[in-house]
C-alpha positions in Angstrom: -4.0 -18.5 32.8 -6.8 -18.5 34.5 -9.8 -16.1 34.1 -12.9 -14.9 35.9 -16.1 -15.0 33.7 -19.5 -14.1 33.9 -22.4 -14.4 32.7 -26.1 -13.3 32.6 -28.9 -16.6 32.5 -32.1 -15.4 31.0 -35.1 -17.3 32.3 -38.3 -17.6 31.8 -39.3 -14.9 34.6 -35.8 -13.5 35.9 -32.6 -12.9 35.0 -29.7 -14.3 37.5 -25.6 -13.2 37.3 -22.9 -16.2 37.5 -19.4 -16.1 38.3 -17.4 -19.0 37.3 -12.6 -19.0 37.2 -11.4 -21.4 34.6 -8.8 -21.5 31.7 -10.2 -21.3 28.5 -13.8 -20.2 27.1 -15.4 -23.9 27.5 -13.6 -25.4 30.7 -15.8 -22.2 31.7 -19.1 -22.7 30.0 -18.9 -26.7 31.5 -18.0 -25.2 34.7 -21.5 -23.2 34.1 -23.5 -26.2 33.0 -22.1 -27.9 36.7 -22.6 -25.1 39.0 -26.0 -24.4 37.7 -26.5 -28.4 38.6 -25.8 -28.7 42.0 -27.7 -25.3 42.6 -30.3 -26.4 41.2 -33.0 -29.5 41.8 -34.6 -29.2 39.1 -33.1 -27.2 36.0 -34.5 -24.2 35.2 -35.3 -23.3 31.3 -32.6 -21.3 30.1 -33.6 -19.2 27.8 -29.7 -17.3 26.7 -26.3 -17.7 28.1 -24.6 -14.5 27.7 -20.7 -14.0 28.6 -20.7 -10.0 29.5 -16.9 -10.0 30.8 -14.1 -12.3 31.1 -11.1 -10.5 32.9 -7.4 -12.3 33.8 -7.0 -13.0 36.6 -3.9 -11.3 38.9 -2.6 -10.2 42.5 -5.7 -6.8 42.1 -8.4 -8.1 40.7 -12.6 -7.0 40.9 -15.9 -6.9 39.4 -19.0 -5.0 39.9 -22.4 -6.7 39.3 -25.1 -3.6 38.9 -28.0 -5.5 38.2 
């Protein structure tokens, strides 16, 4: 069963959201690291990673990103 994870990453000068699909918490954090390495040429300094939401993926699911 897959889950949708919504993370908030606190960088030195801003906060960014990240959304990951994974089967477990460990896989979600691992995939978050992979996606960060793919997105940034130079990995930014991350002060904190917060898991804000975890939802089981079903046929009808939504997530609201209000920053």
